[in-house]
Structure formats: structure tokens, C-alpha cells
N, C-alpha and C positions, 0 to 999 in steps of 0.2 A: 365634690370635685374628687374626681379620681387622683389626681396629682397630689392630696393633701392627705388620702385615706391611710388605714395603718396597712403596712405592707404584707403581702399572701405570701404565699410562694409561688415562686418564679416560675415560669413556665418549662423551664429544664429541670427542675426539682420537684420531687413527687411530695404530695402532702403526708403528713406523719401518718404512718399505718396505711396508706396507701399501697396495693401492689404492683401498680404500674413505674416502670422503669424509665427513666427519662429518655426522650427520642434521640437517637443518636444521628447525628449528620453525617452523611458521608462527605469523606475529602474529595475534592476536585481532583480528576484525573490529570497528571501531568499532559501537558503538550509535548510529544516529542519532539526533540530537534531535529530539523532535516539540514544536514549539511550537503548542498549542491555535488561537491568533489567526493562525497562518500555514499555511495549507494547503499551500501548496509546500515546506513541509519535512515533508509527510507522506508515507508507503509506503503504496501499495495493493497489499494483499496477499489471501492466501486467508481470512487470519481476520479483515480489519477494513481500514480505511481509517483510516489515520493513529491517534487517540486513541479511534476508534468500533469496537468491536469486535461481529462477528457472533456472536451467541448471548448478548450482554449484555442488561441490561433496559434497554428503548427510553427508559423516562423518565428513569432516570440516565444513559443515554449523552447523551440530548439536553442534559440539565443541565450535563453537564460543559463543554459548549460555549459557555461565558458570551460569548465575542464575537461569536457568531452570535445573530439575531433570530429567536426562532418564531414563523411565520406558519400553524402548524398550525390548523385548525378541527377539534379531535377531536370533535366533536359529530357532523360529517358526513363524516368519514373518521379511520381509527386511524394514516395515515401521517403522521410528523413532517417538516414542511417547513422548513427552516432556511436562513435567508438570511444568508449569509457577508459580512462586511464588505466586502471588496474582490473578491467573488466567489472561488471558484465557491460555489454553493450545493448544498445537502445534501437528500435526501430519505430518512429511516430507515422503511423497511415492517416493520410486526411481523408474528410468526407468531400462530397463535390463542391463545400462553400470555403474548403481550406481551415477548417477546425480538426483538431485532434480528435479520430474516431476509436482510434486503435492504438495501444502503446504495447510493443513486445519487449519483453527483458530476455536479453539472448546470452548464452554463454560465449565462450572463444570461437565465435563465426569466423573472423579474421584476426589479424594483427598479432601480437606478442603473448597474448594472455593463454595462460593454461587453464583448462577447464576448470580444474580445483579450485584456483584462484578467481577465476570468475565468479564460481558457485560460492565460495565464501563468502566474497563481499556482494553477494546479491542480496536487492531489499526483500522485504519480510511483509506477510500478511500479520493482521494484528495477535495472531497465535503466535508468531515467531517464526514458522514456517518461510523457508528460502528454497532456494535452488539444491542446495546442498542437503535437503532433508531425503530420508526414502518416503515413498508411499505408503509406508505402516504409519510414519510418523504423522504426514499429511492427513490420512484417513484417522488416526488417534485424536488430531487436535481439531477435526470438524467432522464429528460424526452426521451432520446434515449433509455433507460433502455426496452428492452422486457421481459417482466412477462413469463418466463419459469417455470411451476413449475416441480420439480422433483418428483419422489414417495416421499410421506413422511416416516419419520421415526416415531416413537410413539411420540418423543420429540422435532423435528423439521422439516423445509421446509426449501429449497433452491432455492434461486432466484440468478439465474447466469445472468451476463450480459456481453454484447460483446462489444467490440471497434468499433468505425464506420466502415462498411463496413466487418468486422471479425464477427468469430463465434468462438473465445477462449473466456472463461472464466476468469476473475481474480482468482487469485488461494487463 
């Protein structure tokens, strides 16, 4: 009976004279706290931005952002424009079924927010890069990122990135 046998070395302790070190168990990665009212606590990922998820019902996703002001004119355009209290602002673009297809994080597009405040309060990718980062910081944080310049607007240049082996841009 194994339960009554002499105790041997535990699985985490090497036998005397053994050159094997005990296996190190990785500590679990803490789940970041997402505060709906604080976009700087949000993480930009391939599944969404902070509490807003790609593929979620656009009406429900917009309604969850209670600290944002909905500036949408749904009679003219199906995109939900949400004004953040301290910047940044969001635009949620639906697919034909009313699900979130794209999430745009914007600086001071309208309202009283200064562009610097909107950038400082922006969500960040998992490497800590947000709207206030330089292109050099972005490229240093993600060497796998390929720079693809989309047609510039008067005030912005977009640099989409893709996951390893894919072509989908983070939202």
C-alpha cells in the first residue's frame, strides 16, 4: 500500500545527490482590473478594447459604457460615437447584423478634451503602448509589428499591426 510506505523524496524536492533542481511553478498572471470609467485601465487586444468586445451586440456594448456620452445620430449613421469623460472618445462600427465589427479609439475629435489628455488616458496594448507613445516606442515594443501606412488624414496616421501569422488589425 503506497499510503503506508516509507516517505520518499517529494516531487518538488530532488533526491540527495541529484543534479535536478525542483520544478518552478509559474505564478499566475493577475487579471487586470478594468474600470469602465477609466480607459487608461483598458487593454487593447484582438478581441476588443477594455470592456467592449468585438462581436458583442453594439447596443449592449454602448450601454455598458455609462460614463460615456452617446453622440450618435443613428438615423443618419449606424456607428455609435461615444464621448469619453476625460478622453479618449470611441466609435463602435457594426457589421450588418448589429454586432461590433470595429472599435476606434480617438483623441479629441470633439468636445472639450485636449489631445494630450486624451492620449494620456488612452487604453494600452499589453506591452503598455498607448496613444501617447512614439512610433519608436511602438516599434521597440513590438518588433513583429509591420508598419503599414494607411492613407493619412489631416491629423492622423494609422499603423495597424497583425498577430503572428495573421492579418487582422487590433481594434
